[in-house]
Every structure is written in structure tokens, then in C-alpha cells.
PQR file with spaces between the fields and no chain letter, atoms N, CA, C, O and H, PARSE charges and radii, in Angstrom:
ATOM       1  N    UNK     1       0.816   -1.188    0.000 -0.4000 1.5000
ATOM       2  CA   UNK     1       0.000    0.000    0.000 -0.0000 2.0000
ATOM       3  C    UNK     1       0.859    1.250    0.000  0.5500 1.7000
ATOM       4  O    UNK     1       0.561    2.212   -0.707 -0.5500 1.4000
ATOM       5  N    UNK     2       1.937    1.240    0.798 -0.4000 1.5000
ATOM       6  CA   UNK     2       2.771    2.430    0.876 -0.0000 2.0000
ATOM       7  C    UNK     2       3.661    2.583   -0.344  0.5500 1.7000
ATOM       8  O    UNK     2       4.135    3.684   -0.625 -0.5500 1.4000
ATOM       9  H    UNK     2       2.179    0.458    1.372  0.4000 1.0000
ATOM      10  N    UNK     3       3.896    1.509   -1.070 -0.4000 1.5000
ATOM      11  CA   UNK     3       4.705    1.573   -2.280 -0.0000 2.0000
ATOM      12  C    UNK     3       3.894    1.937   -3.510  0.5500 1.7000
ATOM      13  O    UNK     3       4.397    1.881   -4.632 -0.5500 1.4000
ATOM      14  H    UNK     3       3.511    0.615   -0.842  0.4000 1.0000
ATOM      15  N    UNK     4       2.650    2.308   -3.302 -0.4000 1.5000
ATOM      16  CA   UNK     4       1.754    2.599   -4.416 -0.0000 2.0000
ATOM      17  C    UNK     4       2.253    3.748   -5.282  0.5500 1.7000
ATOM      18  O    UNK     4       2.143    3.697   -6.507 -0.5500 1.4000
ATOM      19  H    UNK     4       2.242    2.354   -2.390  0.4000 1.0000
ATOM      20  N    UNK     5       2.800    4.784   -4.650 -0.4000 1.5000
ATOM      21  CA   UNK     5       3.247    5.953   -5.390 -0.0000 2.0000
ATOM      22  C    UNK     5       4.755    6.026   -5.527  0.5500 1.7000
ATOM      23  O    UNK     5       5.298    7.079   -5.864 -0.5500 1.4000
ATOM      24  H    UNK     5       2.889    4.826   -3.654  0.4000 1.0000
ATOM      25  N    UNK     6       5.427    4.937   -5.275 -0.4000 1.5000
ATOM      26  CA   UNK     6       6.883    4.890   -5.380 -0.0000 2.0000
ATOM      27  C    UNK     6       7.277    4.926   -6.857  0.5500 1.7000
ATOM      28  O    UNK     6       6.721    4.189   -7.671 -0.5500 1.4000
ATOM      29  H    UNK     6       4.987    4.082   -5.001  0.4000 1.0000
ATOM      30  N    UNK     7       8.224    5.773   -7.192 -0.4000 1.5000
ATOM      31  CA   UNK     7       8.692    5.856   -8.570 -0.0000 2.0000
ATOM      32  C    UNK     7       9.663    4.719   -8.845  0.5500 1.7000
ATOM      33  O    UNK     7      10.431    4.309   -7.975 -0.5500 1.4000
ATOM      34  H    UNK     7       8.676    6.371   -6.530  0.4000 1.0000
ATOM      35  N    UNK     8       9.613    4.223  -10.066 -0.4000 1.5000
ATOM      36  CA   UNK     8      10.507    3.142  -10.463 -0.0000 2.0000
ATOM      37  C    UNK     8      11.831    3.732  -10.905  0.5500 1.7000
ATOM      38  O    UNK     8      11.880    4.787  -11.537 -0.5500 1.4000
ATOM      39  H    UNK     8       8.989    4.556  -10.773  0.4000 1.0000
ATOM      40  N    UNK     9      12.910    3.030  -10.560 -0.4000 1.5000
ATOM      41  CA   UNK     9      14.210    3.479  -11.031 -0.0000 2.0000
ATOM      42  C    UNK     9      14.456    2.944  -12.447  0.5500 1.7000
ATOM      43  O    UNK     9      13.644    2.191  -12.986 -0.5500 1.4000
ATOM      44  H    UNK     9      12.870    2.173  -10.046  0.4000 1.0000
ATOM      45  N    UNK    10      15.563    3.336  -13.027 -0.4000 1.5000
ATOM      46  CA   UNK    10      15.866    2.985  -14.424 -0.0000 2.0000
ATOM      47  C    UNK    10      15.935    1.468  -14.629  0.5500 1.7000
ATOM      48  O    UNK    10      15.452    0.952  -15.636 -0.5500 1.4000
ATOM      49  H    UNK    10      16.222    3.948  -12.590  0.4000 1.0000
ATOM      50  N    UNK    11      16.530    0.769  -13.682 -0.4000 1.5000
ATOM      51  CA   UNK    11      16.678   -0.686  -13.808 -0.0000 2.0000
ATOM      52  C    UNK    11      15.313   -1.370  -13.798  0.5500 1.7000
ATOM      53  O    UNK    11      15.078   -2.287  -14.585 -0.5500 1.4000
ATOM      54  H    UNK    11      16.922    1.189  -12.864  0.4000 1.0000
ATOM      55  N    UNK    12      14.419   -0.939  -12.924 -0.4000 1.5000
ATOM      56  CA   UNK    12      13.090   -1.533  -12.857 -0.0000 2.0000
ATOM      57  C    UNK    12      12.301   -1.279  -14.139  0.5500 1.7000
ATOM      58  O    UNK    12      11.562   -2.152  -14.595 -0.5500 1.4000
ATOM      59  H    UNK    12      14.610   -0.194  -12.284  0.4000 1.0000
ATOM      60  N    UNK    13      12.452   -0.099  -14.718 -0.4000 1.5000
ATOM      61  CA   UNK    13      11.769    0.211  -15.973 -0.0000 2.0000
ATOM      62  C    UNK    13      12.280   -0.684  -17.096  0.5500 1.7000
ATOM      63  O    UNK    13      11.499   -1.199  -17.896 -0.5500 1.4000
ATOM      64  H    UNK    13      13.052    0.610  -14.347  0.4000 1.0000
ATOM      65  N    UNK    14      13.602   -0.864  -17.149 -0.4000 1.5000
ATOM      66  CA   UNK    14      14.183   -1.716  -18.189 -0.0000 2.0000
ATOM      67  C    UNK    14      13.761   -3.167  -18.015  0.5500 1.7000
ATOM      68  O    UNK    14      13.485   -3.856  -18.997 -0.5500 1.4000
ATOM      69  H    UNK    14      14.237   -0.445  -16.499  0.4000 1.0000
ATOM      70  N    UNK    15      13.709   -3.636  -16.767 -0.4000 1.5000
ATOM      71  CA   UNK    15      13.297   -5.012  -16.522 -0.0000 2.0000
ATOM      72  C    UNK    15      11.846   -5.236  -16.944  0.5500 1.7000
ATOM      73  O    UNK    15      11.506   -6.291  -17.478 -0.5500 1.4000
ATOM      74  H    UNK    15      13.933   -3.076  -15.969  0.4000 1.0000
ATOM      75  N    UNK    16      11.011   -4.258  -16.707 -0.4000 1.5000
ATOM      76  CA   UNK    16       9.611   -4.360  -17.117 -0.0000 2.0000
ATOM      77  C    UNK    16       9.496   -4.393  -18.638  0.5500 1.7000
ATOM      78  O    UNK    16       8.716   -5.174  -19.183 -0.5500 1.4000
ATOM      79  H    UNK    16      11.287   -3.400  -16.273  0.4000 1.0000
ATOM      80  N    UNK    17      10.267   -3.551  -19.326 -0.4000 1.5000
ATOM      81  CA   UNK    17      10.251   -3.533  -20.786 -0.0000 2.0000
ATOM      82  C    UNK    17      10.782   -4.852  -21.347  0.5500 1.7000
ATOM      83  O    UNK    17      10.263   -5.363  -22.340 -0.5500 1.4000
ATOM      84  H    UNK    17      10.900   -2.917  -18.883  0.4000 1.0000
ATOM      85  N    UNK    18      11.815   -5.399  -20.710 -0.4000 1.5000
ATOM      86  CA   UNK    18      12.385   -6.680  -21.142 -0.0000 2.0000
ATOM      87  C    UNK    18      11.349   -7.790  -21.017  0.5500 1.7000
ATOM      88  O    UNK    18      11.169   -8.595  -21.932 -0.5500 1.4000
ATOM      89  H    UNK    18      12.237   -4.984  -19.903  0.4000 1.0000
ATOM      90  N    UNK    19      10.677   -7.822  -19.884 -0.4000 1.5000
ATOM      91  CA   UNK    19       9.668   -8.850  -19.648 -0.0000 2.0000
ATOM      92  C    UNK    19       8.538   -8.753  -20.678  0.5500 1.7000
ATOM      93  O    UNK    19       8.058   -9.771  -21.175 -0.5500 1.4000
ATOM      94  H    UNK    19      10.823   -7.168  -19.142  0.4000 1.0000
ATOM      95  N    UNK    20       8.118   -7.531  -20.992 -0.4000 1.5000
ATOM      96  CA   UNK    20       7.052   -7.320  -21.964 -0.0000 2.0000
ATOM      97  C    UNK    20       7.482   -7.794  -23.358  0.5500 1.7000
ATOM      98  O    UNK    20       6.714   -8.456  -24.055 -0.5500 1.4000
ATOM      99  H    UNK    20       8.507   -6.703  -20.588  0.4000 1.0000
ATOM     100  N    UNK    21       8.704   -7.455  -23.757 -0.4000 1.5000
ATOM     101  CA   UNK    21       9.191   -7.861  -25.076 -0.0000 2.0000
ATOM     102  C    UNK    21       9.340   -9.378  -25.182  0.5500 1.7000
ATOM     103  O    UNK    21       9.049   -9.959  -26.227 -0.5500 1.4000
ATOM     104  H    UNK    21       9.328   -6.916  -23.191  0.4000 1.0000
ATOM     105  N    UNK    22       9.784  -10.010  -24.118 -0.4000 1.5000
ATOM     106  CA   UNK    22       9.933  -11.467  -24.140 -0.0000 2.0000
ATOM     107  C    UNK    22       8.564  -12.152  -24.269  0.5500 1.7000
ATOM     108  O    UNK    22       8.436  -13.161  -24.963 -0.5500 1.4000
ATOM     109  H    UNK    22      10.020   -9.537  -23.268  0.4000 1.0000
ATOM     110  N    UNK    23       7.555  -11.606  -23.605 -0.4000 1.5000
ATOM     111  CA   UNK    23       6.215  -12.177  -23.719 -0.0000 2.0000
ATOM     112  C    UNK    23       5.691  -12.005  -25.139  0.5500 1.7000
ATOM     113  O    UNK    23       5.112  -12.933  -25.704 -0.5500 1.4000
ATOM     114  H    UNK    23       7.660  -10.786  -23.041  0.4000 1.0000
ATOM     115  N    UNK    24       5.892  -10.822  -25.721 -0.4000 1.5000
ATOM     116  CA   UNK    24       5.443  -10.586  -27.094 -0.0000 2.0000
ATOM     117  C    UNK    24       6.169  -11.517  -28.061  0.5500 1.7000
ATOM     118  O    UNK    24       5.559  -12.056  -28.985 -0.5500 1.4000
ATOM     119  H    UNK    24       6.363  -10.068  -25.262  0.4000 1.0000
ATOM     120  N    UNK    25       7.459  -11.703  -27.850 -0.4000 1.5000
ATOM     121  CA   UNK    25       8.237  -12.588  -28.723 -0.0000 2.0000
ATOM     122  C    UNK    25       7.734  -14.017  -28.620  0.5500 1.7000
ATOM     123  O    UNK    25       7.646  -14.721  -29.626 -0.5500 1.4000
ATOM     124  H    UNK    25       7.954  -11.265  -27.100  0.4000 1.0000
ATOM     125  N    UNK    26       7.407  -14.447  -27.416 -0.4000 1.5000
ATOM     126  CA   UNK    26       6.890  -15.798  -27.226 -0.0000 2.0000
ATOM     127  C    UNK    26       5.537  -15.962  -27.923  0.5500 1.7000
ATOM     128  O    UNK    26       5.283  -16.976  -28.573 -0.5500 1.4000
ATOM     129  H    UNK    26       7.479  -13.875  -26.599  0.4000 1.0000
ATOM     130  N    UNK    27       4.681  -14.964  -27.781 -0.4000 1.5000
ATOM     131  CA   UNK    27       3.367  -15.034  -28.419 -0.0000 2.0000
ATOM     132  C    UNK    27       3.486  -15.061  -29.944  0.5500 1.7000
ATOM     133  O    UNK    27       2.719  -15.749  -30.617 -0.5500 1.4000
ATOM     134  H    UNK    27       4.887  -14.140  -27.253  0.4000 1.0000
ATOM     135  N    UNK    28       4.440  -14.318  -30.480 -0.4000 1.5000
ATOM     136  CA   UNK    28       4.627  -14.289  -31.933 -0.0000 2.0000
ATOM     137  C    UNK    28       5.326  -15.526  -32.474  0.5500 1.7000
ATOM     138  O    UNK    28       5.261  -15.794  -33.674 -0.5500 1.4000
ATOM     139  H    UNK    28       5.063  -13.759  -29.932  0.4000 1.0000
ATOM     140  N    UNK    29       5.988  -16.280  -31.616 -0.4000 1.5000
ATOM     141  CA   UNK    29       6.797  -17.399  -32.094 -0.0000 2.0000
ATOM     142  C    UNK    29       5.971  -18.474  -32.792  0.5500 1.7000
ATOM     143  O    UNK    29       6.500  -19.231  -33.605 -0.5500 1.4000
ATOM     144  H    UNK    29       6.041  -16.063  -30.642  0.4000 1.0000
ATOM     145  N    UNK    30       4.695  -18.545  -32.485 -0.4000 1.5000
ATOM     146  CA   UNK    30       3.870  -19.563  -33.139 -0.0000 2.0000
ATOM     147  C    UNK    30       3.280  -19.079  -34.458  0.5500 1.7000
ATOM     148  O    UNK    30       2.899  -19.891  -35.301 -0.5500 1.4000
ATOM     149  H    UNK    30       4.265  -17.929  -31.824  0.4000 1.0000
ATOM     150  N    UNK    31       3.200  -17.759  -34.644 -0.4000 1.5000
ATOM     151  CA   UNK    31       2.539  -17.266  -35.852 -0.0000 2.0000
ATOM     152  C    UNK    31       3.480  -16.568  -36.829  0.5500 1.7000
ATOM     153  O    UNK    31       3.335  -16.732  -38.040 -0.5500 1.4000
ATOM     154  H    UNK    31       3.510  -17.099  -33.959  0.4000 1.0000
ATOM     155  N    UNK    32       4.439  -15.796  -36.330 -0.4000 1.5000
ATOM     156  CA   UNK    32       5.304  -15.020  -37.206 -0.0000 2.0000
ATOM     157  C    UNK    32       6.729  -15.073  -36.659  0.5500 1.7000
ATOM     158  O    UNK    32       7.095  -14.294  -35.780 -0.5500 1.4000
ATOM     159  H    UNK    32       4.557  -15.663  -35.346  0.4000 1.0000
ATOM     160  N    UNK    33       7.505  -15.974  -37.175 -0.4000 1.5000
ATOM     161  CA   UNK    33       8.839  -16.230  -36.636 -0.0000 2.0000
ATOM     162  C    UNK    33       9.782  -15.043  -36.812  0.5500 1.7000
ATOM     163  O    UNK    33      10.574  -14.765  -35.911 -0.5500 1.4000
ATOM     164  H    UNK    33       7.207  -16.608  -37.889  0.4000 1.0000
ATOM     165  N    UNK    34       9.727  -14.345  -37.919 -0.4000 1.5000
ATOM     166  CA   UNK    34      10.645  -13.225  -38.136 -0.0000 2.0000
ATOM     167  C    UNK    34      10.330  -12.075  -37.183  0.5500 1.7000
ATOM     168  O    UNK    34      11.250  -11.430  -36.680 -0.5500 1.4000
ATOM     169  H    UNK    34       9.084  -14.570  -38.651  0.4000 1.0000
ATOM     170  N    UNK    35       9.064  -11.808  -36.926 -0.4000 1.5000
ATOM     171  CA   UNK    35       8.695  -10.764  -35.957 -0.0000 2.0000
ATOM     172  C    UNK    35       9.126  -11.178  -34.558  0.5500 1.7000
ATOM     173  O    UNK    35       9.557  -10.342  -33.764 -0.5500 1.4000
ATOM     174  H    UNK    35       8.316  -12.332  -37.334  0.4000 1.0000
ATOM     175  N    UNK    36       9.011  -12.458  -34.258 -0.4000 1.5000
ATOM     176  CA   UNK    36       9.448  -12.966  -32.960 -0.0000 2.0000
ATOM     177  C    UNK    36      10.947  -12.772  -32.783  0.5500 1.7000
ATOM     178  O    UNK    36      11.404  -12.379  -31.710 -0.5500 1.4000
ATOM     179  H    UNK    36       8.661  -13.138  -34.903  0.4000 1.0000
ATOM     180  N    UNK    37      11.709  -13.045  -33.830 -0.4000 1.5000
ATOM     181  CA   UNK    37      13.154  -12.856  -33.770 -0.0000 2.0000
ATOM     182  C    UNK    37      13.517  -11.388  -33.546  0.5500 1.7000
ATOM     183  O    UNK    37      14.464  -11.081  -32.822 -0.5500 1.4000
ATOM     184  H    UNK    37      11.338  -13.364  -34.702  0.4000 1.0000
ATOM     185  N    UNK    38      12.765  -10.491  -34.166 -0.4000 1.5000
ATOM     186  CA   UNK    38      13.004   -9.065  -33.965 -0.0000 2.0000
ATOM     187  C    UNK    38      12.739   -8.656  -32.522  0.5500 1.7000
ATOM     188  O    UNK    38      13.484   -7.857  -31.956 -0.5500 1.4000
ATOM     189  H    UNK    38      11.995  -10.741  -34.754  0.4000 1.0000
ATOM     190  N    UNK    39      11.684   -9.199  -31.925 -0.4000 1.5000
ATOM     191  CA   UNK    39      11.371   -8.889  -30.525 -0.0000 2.0000
ATOM     192  C    UNK    39      12.464   -9.415  -29.603  0.5500 1.7000
ATOM     193  O    UNK    39      12.849   -8.743  -28.646 -0.5500 1.4000
ATOM     194  H    UNK    39      11.079   -9.849  -32.384  0.4000 1.0000
ATOM     195  N    UNK    40      12.968  -10.628  -29.891 -0.4000 1.5000
ATOM     196  CA   UNK    40      14.061  -11.177  -29.092 -0.0000 2.0000
ATOM     197  C    UNK    40      15.307  -10.296  -29.192  0.5500 1.7000
ATOM     198  O    UNK    40      16.021  -10.109  -28.206 -0.5500 1.4000
ATOM     199  H    UNK    40      12.655  -11.174  -30.668  0.4000 1.0000
ATOM     200  N    UNK    41      15.564   -9.760  -30.376 -0.4000 1.5000
ATOM     201  CA   UNK    41      16.725   -8.888  -30.558 -0.0000 2.0000
ATOM     202  C    UNK    41      16.561   -7.600  -29.757  0.5500 1.7000
ATOM     203  O    UNK    41      17.516   -7.128  -29.139 -0.5500 1.4000
ATOM     204  H    UNK    41      14.984   -9.911  -31.177  0.4000 1.0000
ATOM     205  N    UNK    42      15.363   -7.032  -29.763 -0.4000 1.5000
ATOM     206  CA   UNK    42      15.103   -5.829  -28.967 -0.0000 2.0000
ATOM     207  C    UNK    42      15.279   -6.124  -27.475  0.5500 1.7000
ATOM     208  O    UNK    42      15.844   -5.317  -26.737 -0.5500 1.4000
ATOM     209  H    UNK    42      14.588   -7.415  -30.265  0.4000 1.0000
ATOM     210  N    UNK    43      14.794   -7.278  -27.045 -0.4000 1.5000
ATOM     211  CA   UNK    43      14.920   -7.663  -25.641 -0.0000 2.0000
ATOM     212  C    UNK    43      16.384   -7.855  -25.263  0.5500 1.7000
ATOM     213  O    UNK    43      16.786   -7.542  -24.142 -0.5500 1.4000
ATOM     214  H    UNK    43      14.335   -7.934  -27.644  0.4000 1.0000
ATOM     215  N    UNK    44      17.176   -8.366  -26.191 -0.4000 1.5000
ATOM     216  CA   UNK    44      18.601   -8.562  -25.924 -0.0000 2.0000
ATOM     217  C    UNK    44      19.311   -7.227  -25.717  0.5500 1.7000
ATOM     218  O    UNK    44      20.186   -7.115  -24.859 -0.5500 1.4000
ATOM     219  H    UNK    44      16.849   -8.620  -27.101  0.4000 1.0000
ATOM     220  N    UNK    45      18.939   -6.221  -26.496 -0.4000 1.5000
ATOM     221  CA   UNK    45      19.521   -4.887  -26.334 -0.0000 2.0000
ATOM     222  C    UNK    45      19.187   -4.335  -24.948  0.5500 1.7000
ATOM     223  O    UNK    45      20.043   -3.746  -24.288 -0.5500 1.4000
ATOM     224  H    UNK    45      18.227   -6.312  -27.193  0.4000 1.0000
ATOM     225  N    UNK    46      17.955   -4.525  -24.515 -0.4000 1.5000
ATOM     226  CA   UNK    46      17.545   -4.035  -23.201 -0.0000 2.0000
ATOM     227  C    UNK    46      18.288   -4.787  -22.102  0.5500 1.7000
ATOM     228  O    UNK    46      18.683   -4.190  -21.101 -0.5500 1.4000
ATOM     229  H    UNK    46      17.260   -5.003  -25.052  0.4000 1.0000
ATOM     230  N    UNK    47      18.481   -6.095  -22.281 -0.4000 1.5000
ATOM     231  CA   UNK    47      19.210   -6.869  -21.267 -0.0000 2.0000
ATOM     232  C    UNK    47      20.648   -6.373  -21.155  0.5500 1.7000
ATOM     233  O    UNK    47      21.192   -6.332  -20.052 -0.5500 1.4000
ATOM     234  H    UNK    47      18.161   -6.580  -23.094  0.4000 1.0000
ATOM     235  N    UNK    48      21.267   -6.002  -22.248 -0.4000 1.5000
ATOM     236  CA   UNK    48      22.625   -5.471  -22.200 -0.0000 2.0000
ATOM     237  C    UNK    48      22.668   -4.137  -21.451  0.5500 1.7000
ATOM     238  O    UNK    48      23.630   -3.851  -20.739 -0.5500 1.4000
ATOM     239  H    UNK    48      20.826   -6.035  -23.145  0.4000 1.0000
ATOM     240  N    UNK    49      21.620   -3.321  -21.616 -0.4000 1.5000
ATOM     241  CA   UNK    49      21.544   -2.065  -20.869 -0.0000 2.0000
ATOM     242  C    UNK    49      21.413   -2.334  -19.372  0.5500 1.7000
ATOM     243  O    UNK    49      22.022   -1.640  -18.558 -0.5500 1.4000
ATOM     244  H    UNK    49      20.839   -3.553  -22.195  0.4000 1.0000
ATOM     245  N    UNK    50      20.618   -3.345  -19.009 -0.4000 1.5000
ATOM     246  CA   UNK    50      20.455   -3.708  -17.600 -0.0000 2.0000
ATOM     247  C    UNK    50      21.785   -4.164  -17.028  0.5500 1.7000
ATOM     248  O    UNK    50      22.142   -3.783  -15.914 -0.5500 1.4000
ATOM     249  H    UNK    50      20.123   -3.909  -19.671  0.4000 1.0000
ATOM     250  N    UNK    51      22.519   -4.972  -17.772 -0.4000 1.5000
ATOM     251  CA   UNK    51      23.812   -5.464  -17.308 -0.0000 2.0000
ATOM     252  C    UNK    51      24.804   -4.313  -17.141  0.5500 1.7000
ATOM     253  O    UNK    51      25.630   -4.345  -16.229 -0.5500 1.4000
ATOM     254  H    UNK    51      22.229   -5.282  -18.678  0.4000 1.0000
ATOM     255  N    UNK    52      24.737   -3.309  -17.996 -0.4000 1.5000
ATOM     256  CA   UNK    52      25.636   -2.167  -17.886 -0.0000 2.0000
ATOM     257  C    UNK    52      25.330   -1.332  -16.649  0.5500 1.7000
ATOM     258  O    UNK    52      26.230   -0.710  -16.083 -0.5500 1.4000
ATOM     259  H    UNK    52      24.066   -3.283  -18.737  0.4000 1.0000
ATOM     260  N    UNK    53      24.062   -1.313  -16.222 -0.4000 1.5000
ATOM     261  CA   UNK    53      23.692   -0.570  -15.023 -0.0000 2.0000
ATOM     262  C    UNK    53      24.257   -1.212  -13.760  0.5500 1.7000
ATOM     263  O    UNK    53      24.532   -0.526  -12.776 -0.5500 1.4000
ATOM     264  H    UNK    53      23.332   -1.819  -16.681  0.4000 1.0000
ATOM     265  N    UNK    54      24.426   -2.521  -13.794 -0.4000 1.5000
ATOM     266  CA   UNK    54      24.935   -3.237  -12.623 -0.0000 2.0000
ATOM     267  C    UNK    54      26.409   -3.087  -12.551  0.5500 1.7000
ATOM     268  O    UNK    54      27.039   -3.617  -11.635 -0.5500 1.4000
ATOM     269  H    UNK    54      24.203   -3.078  -14.593  0.4000 1.0000
């Protein structure tokens, strides 16, 4: 309840974006493989940014 208005830091925002892209890539993997590969590539870029923050 008290964390309701807590702002997210940069790492948390990137992790959320990574998780969203991975889910989209998984959903696309059954219907459009090339779009799925593009989503995985975008997620990989975000993961590298997360690793650089650490």
C-alpha cells in the first residue's frame, strides 16, 4: 500500500520492458517467426543495458 506511489528506477523500468518484449516474442513465435526474432533482438539490447547498469 505504501509503495503505491513509489517511482521506479531505471533498472526496474528496463526489466519491465524486457519482460514485456519477451512475452510478445513468445506469443509471436507460433505465428510469425521473423517478428518474434526481432522482438528477441530488442529484448537482448535491453538486457545489455540492464547489465551495464549493474
